[in-house]
N, C-alpha and C positions, 0 to 999 in steps of 0.2 A: 244759290244756297238751297240745300235740301233740308228742311226743318220739319221732321215728322210729316212730310207731305210727299213731294214728288220731284222727279227730274225727268223732263219729257224729251222725246224725239220721235217724230212720226216714222212709222213703218220700219220695222227693225229685225235683229237676230238673237240667236243663241247658238249654240254650236253643235256640231259635230256629227259624226256618223250615228244614225239612229238604227238600231237593230232589233229584230225579234229573236229572243233567245229561247232555245228549247230546254226543257227541264225534265227532271226525273219525276216518277210517280209520287203521289203524296202518301206519306205514312200517317199514323194516328196523330191527331192534334191533341194538345192538352184539353182536359174536360172543360176548362174555363173558356176555351176558344169560342164555344158556342153559347156561353152564358151571357146573361144581361150585362151590359157595361163593356162589351167587347165588339169591335168592328173588325170583321174579317173580309179581305178582298184581295184582288190582284192589282195592287196600286202602282206597280212599277211599269215601265214600258214593255211592250210585247204581250204575248198571250199569258197574262197573269204574272209576269215577273222575269227579271233578268238575274238569274242566280249567280252568286259570286261577285256581284257588283257592290262592293262595300267600300272601296277606297276612292274617295271623291277626287283625289289628285289624278287618278288614272281613268276616271269614269268619262265616258262619252255619251252616256244616256242614264236614265233612271233617277234624275234629280227630284222627281215628285216624291219618291220614297226617302231618299237620302236627307232631304230637308225636314223630315219628321224629327230627326235628332241632331243633325248638323245645321249650322246656319252661316250664311255669308254676311259680309258687311252691309250690302244693299241687295235688293231683290226686285224683280218685276212684280207689278200688281197682277191680279188674276186675269185681267183683260189684256195683259202683255202690252200695255200702252205707256205706262209710266214706271220709272224706277223709284222705289220707296225705301225708307230706312229699314234695317233689320238689326244687326249687331251694332251698326253705326246709327246714332240718333240724329246726326246731321252730317251733311257733306258740303264742302265749298270748294270751288275750282277757280284758280287764278285766271285772269284775263288772257294770259298767254298760253293757257292750258298745260302748264308745266308743273304746277303745284296743286296737289289734292289734299285737303285736310279733313279728317274724319274725327268726330267726337263720338265716343263709345258708350254703350249702355252699361249700366251698373248691374252686372249679373254674375252668375257662377256656373262653373262646369258641373256636370252631373255628379261628380264626386265631391262637390262642395268647395273646391279650390276657386278663388276669384278669377274671373276673366279680366285680362289687362291688355294693354297695347303691345306688350312683349309677345303675346300669343299671335297677334297680327304680324308682327315683324318676323317671328319664327315661321309662320305659315307662308308668307311671301318668299322668304329665303329658301324654304323647302320646295315650294312650287317652282322656283326658278332653277333648282338644282337637277340637271338632267339625269343624274344617277338614281334619283328616287322613283323613276318611272312616270314622272309627271307629264301631263299633256299641256301644261301651262308655260313651260320654259320660254318658248319663243313669243308667246302672247304677252309676257310680262317683261320682255327684255328692254323696254323703254324706261323702266324704273331704274334710276341711278342711285337712289338712296331711300331708306325707310327710317324716319326719325320718330322717336317716342319720347317727347318732352315730359310727359307725365302718363300715369296709368290709363287715363281716359282720352288720350289724344294720339293720333297717328298722322304723320305728314309724309306723303309720297312725293318725291322729287323725280321728274322725268328728264331724260336727256333730249328728247324730241317729242312733240305732240303725238298722242296716240288716240285717235277717235274711238278706238275699240276698248279702251281701258275700263270704262264703267260697265259695259256689257260683260267683259271678262270677269270683273269682280263679282257680278251677280252669280257666277258659277263657282267661285272660289270659296269653298267651305272653310271656315276658320277652325284651326286645329289646336289642341292643348299642348303647349310646349312641355309642360312638366311630365306629360304621359309619353311623349314621343322622342324627346331629345336624346335619350340613351340608345335608341335603335339606330344602328349604322345606316347611312343613307342608301347604300346599295342593297339593304335587306328590307327596306321599308315597303316597297311596292306590293309584295305578297306576304307581308308579315301577318301572323295570326291575330294580332291586335284588332284589325279591322272587323273580323267576323266573330271574335270571342269577347272582347271587352272594350269596344269603342265608347268614348264619352264625348258628348257635345254640349251645346247650350240650349238645345231646342225643347219643344213642349213634351217630347217623349224620350224616355230612357231605353237604351238597348237592354233586352233581357237575354235572348238567346237566338241562335240560328241552328236549325236542324237541316243538315246538308241537303240542298236541292229540294227542300220541302217547304219550309216557311221561316219567317223571321218574326219574332214576338217583341213588342215594345210595351212599356208601361208608362203611365202618366207621370210627368215630372211635377211633383207637388210644389216645387220652388220656382216654377217657370215665371219669369217676370211679367208675362201676359196673363197670369192666373193659371191655377191648376186646370188641366184639360178636363172637359166634362165627361169624357169616356176613359175608363180605366185602362183598357188594353186595346191595342191595334195590332192585327196580324196580317202580314203580307204572304200570301200563298203563291207557290210556283206550280205551273202546269206544263205538261209535255207539249201541248198544242192548244190552239184557240178552241177547238171543239170541247176539250176537257174543261176549259174555263167557262164556256157557255153552259155546259151541263151543270157545273157547280152553281152558276147563277140561277138556273131554272129550279134547281133543287133547294135553293136557299142556303147552301153551304157558305156562299160568299155574298157580299152585298154590292160589290162593284168589280168590274174588269174592263180593260180595253178589249174591243172586239174588231173583227174585220167588217168591212161594209156589207158583205153579203150575209152577215149574221143579224144585221139590224132589223130586217122585216119581221123576224120572229119575236121581237120585243116591242115593235113600234106601237101596236095597239093594245098592249097589255098594261092595265092600270097599276100593276105591281112594280113597274119599272119606268125609269126615266131615261130617254135617249139623249146623250150629250154629243152634239156634232160641232165640229169646227175645222178650220184650215190647219193642216199639219205643219205648215211653214217649212216643209222638207221637200226639196226638189229631188225627185228620183232621176238618175242619170246613168248613161253608159260612159264609164270612165276609160279613156284610152291611155294605156301605159306607154309613156314616151320612151321607155327603154326598149320597147318592141318595134323593130324596124317596119312592120306592116302598117303602122299608123303615122309614119313620118310625113307622108304626103297629105296635105290638107284635102285634096280631092277625094281621097279614100274616106276620110272622116265625114266629108260632105255627103258622100254616097250612102254611108250608113244612115244619116238623117233622112235623106230622100227615100230610102227603102222602107222605112217604118211608117205605117199608117197610124199615127198617134191618135188622131180623132176617132178612128174605128175602135181602137183599144179602150179609150176612155168611155165611149158610148156603150160598147158591148160588154166589157169586163168590169169597168168601174161603175157602170150604170149611170154615167154622167157625174159621178161624185169626184171629179178631179178637174184641174185646169191645166191646159197646155202651157209649158214653160219654154221660152226661146232663149233664156239665159239663166243665170243662177237665181234670179229674183222674179217675183210675180207681183209685188206691190206696185200699184199704178204709178206712184211718184218716182220709182226707181227704174222703170222700164221705158226707154225712149222710143220714139216713133222710128219707123224705118228699119226695124230689125228684119233679117231674113227669116221667114216663117218655116223654111225648109219643108215645103209642102210635099205630101206624098206623091212621088213621081218615080216609079221603078225604072222607067226607060232612061230618065236622066241619071239615076244611080248607076245603071249599067254603063252608060256613056262615060261617066266620070271615072269609073273603075278601069275602063279600057284605056282612057287617056293616061291614067297613072301607071298602067302596066301591071294590073293586079295579078294576072296569070303568072307573071315572073316573081312578083313580090311574095305572094302566098298562094293564090289560086284556091283550090278546093280543100286545102289542108285544114283539119279541124282546129278551131281556136277556142280554148277553154274560156268560159264566161263565168267568173266567180261571183257568188252573191251570198249574203247572209239572210236573205229573205226566204223563208221556208214555208210560209202559209200557202194554202191552196190557191188563193187569188194570185199571189206572186208567181207560182208555178205556171198558171195559165197565161199570165202576162209574158213570162219568159218563153213559153212555147210559141206564142204568137210572134214575138220578136225573132225567135229562131227561124220560124217558117218564112217570115217576110225577108229576112236577110238572106236566107237560103235561095230565095227566088231570084236574087240578083248575083249570086255566086259567092257570098260570104258565109262560111260554114262555122257558125258558133255552136258550142256545146255547153249548155248551162250546167253548172256544178254548184248546188246549194249546200252550204255547210253551216255549222253553228257559229255563233259570234266569236268565241275564243279561237276556233280554228281559222276563221277569216282574219282576225286581227293578228294571229301568230304568223299567218302567211304574208300579209301585206307589210307588217312591221318587223319582219325578221331582220337580224343584224346584217345579213347579206342576202337580201331578197332575190329570189329567182323569178324574173319577169315572165318566164314561160309558164309559171303556175297561175299568173293572173294578168295576161296580156290585155284583158278587158274585164271590167267589173260592172255589176248592176248594184247600185248603192243609193244612199240618200245623204244629203247634208243640209243643215238648217239654213233657211234664207230669211228668217225673221225670228224675233221682232226687231233685231238690229242687224243690218247687213254686214257689219265689219268682220264677223268671225268666219265668213266665207274665205277670207284672206288666207287662213291657215291651211286650206286644202288646195289652193291654186297658185299662191305666190311662190316663185322660184326659191325665195329665201326660207320657205317653210318646208323644204324637203327634209325628211327624217334624218337625224334625230331632232331637228329644230322645230318641226311642226308636223302637220298631217298631210302634206303633199306627197303621199306615198306613190302616186303615179309619176313622180319625177317630171312634172310639167315645167318646161323651161320656155316660156313664151314672153319675150321682152315687152311687147305692147300690153300684155295682161299684167305683168308684174309692175310696170310703170303706172298703170291705171290704179292698181291697188295701193301702191306707195303714195301716190298723190291723194287718194281718198283717206288713207289712214292718217296722214299728216295734216289734213284740212282742219283749221281752227275756226273757220267761219261757218256757223250752222246754216246760214242762208245758202251756202254752196254745197252742202252735204249731199243732197239728192242728185245734183248735177254730176258730182264726182262719181257716184255709184251708177249713174246712167252711163258714164264712160266705161266703167268696169263691165257693165252689161253689154255694151257695144263690142268690147274686146273679146268677151266670152263668145258672143254670137258669131263674130267674124273668124276667130281662131279655132274654135271648137276643141278646147281642152277636154270638155265633156260633150256628149250628145245629150242635152237636157231633154227630158221627156215630159214630165207633168208634176203637179203638186196635188196630191190626193187629200180628200177630207179625211178626218180621223174621228173615231167614234168610241165613246165609253157608255156603258150601261150601268146605271145605279138603281138600287132598290129604292122605292119610294119610302121605305122605312128610315132611310138616312135623312137626317135633318141638318141644315146648314152645311151640307157637304159641298166642297168645291173641287172640281177637276177641270183642268183646261187642256185642250189638245195642243200642248206646247212642244216646240222642237226639243228633241233630246229629253223629253219629260220635264222640261222646266229649266231652272227652278222658277217658281212664282209663289206669291203669298197666298197659300191655300187655307191659312188659319185652322189647322187641324185641331187645335185646342177647343174649338167651338163645335166640332162634329159630335153628333149623337145618333143613336139608332133606337127606334121604337121596338118594344117587345114583339 
């Protein structure tokens, strides 16, 4: 039972592809943006923001900002260790893990309409409907029914145990049925409601969005946790990290995510606080299994042996990253005996020769698609390109913005020649279950995020067993099996998990930011934030 307290499980996830989005230049802010009672920052993921990221059903990042006005039933605490109540005041799970009962908070939507169990039912139905552009359809498919016996109770019945359900529900923002039910499902994904008049139940109300420049929120005086102490919060967008850093230095903003090589400029400055933490995101080279060149395991092994990951971590990340030999790095999820794929270019060449690489592809250029556009990522990709080139694999990095990347990999009829290999990231914590959506054969789009069309029976079997495990004592062992299958079959060439950094002005009081995968969500308590004059 979760009764205004916690639901625990050690070493965990959240989900999905984490990207750095490029933005347009900033126009004039309203005069009150710099006035007392206003906190201005780059609160979303990436260099000060992920513009256009307003629909939480389709979001794969940016939850730090979205939870300012939307809320899920349950949420991780700021340490990413425990699941705590949000719109649900309590949660109980049956012994067979097939029935989940939620008692709901007595609260209202920002327009004054009461929040009820029917809103939860509507949200889950909408999130399971693939025509809405949702990323949750496959993740919620174990739910067989949603019962609403009264306005303050929701009962979810599952057809099969799903170890990832609670982690998924932390990301599912509850939506207002009365405001959205008239919008046709196939028009919902990109409807103007999300960026013009969204309403939630959170501590702040949506005021306006100035395209590619900023979003403005106002305190919700009727918030059940008390009216927020700060009247206005503004999220600014920047073209790049350098622009965000300049705004931090000048005092235009009070917080932003930054790259690791920006940290030294702030580390010894008493006007700023450096926030460091594990990103929980494994960066990887993803091998598109529709591309014939990667069919032979020896070729994928050669890629791993050709890349000196230790040198890249030391020279480019300055040690602020951990080598990853599967999709997880939490010690209880990583078994002993994994192949470390040590740097060995001679072995890489031998494996390519055995596989007949000259006939498979040879020196033909191979596009390497990524959404990472920061200078550090460019340097990392240049190093990878050089190392692979030395063994005869000719990759050509192509960095694009997030919308272009997503449009390419999730096209209705994707062309694998546009992304035979990608450099990307996917969350490996705080709960490992959501890695399933990117690697399980059953999660190939439109069902999930397995856009690389990975079909590896040992890996799918390991995920299925882990997802259906009802014994918490066996949880870690199941995901160790997943780790072994990833390491042996190499659906991805896992690289590292980098540290992530935020810089906050010391004028901010009671401010919480956690380097969470996909930007959270987590309980940041924004209603308590204040800023000194």
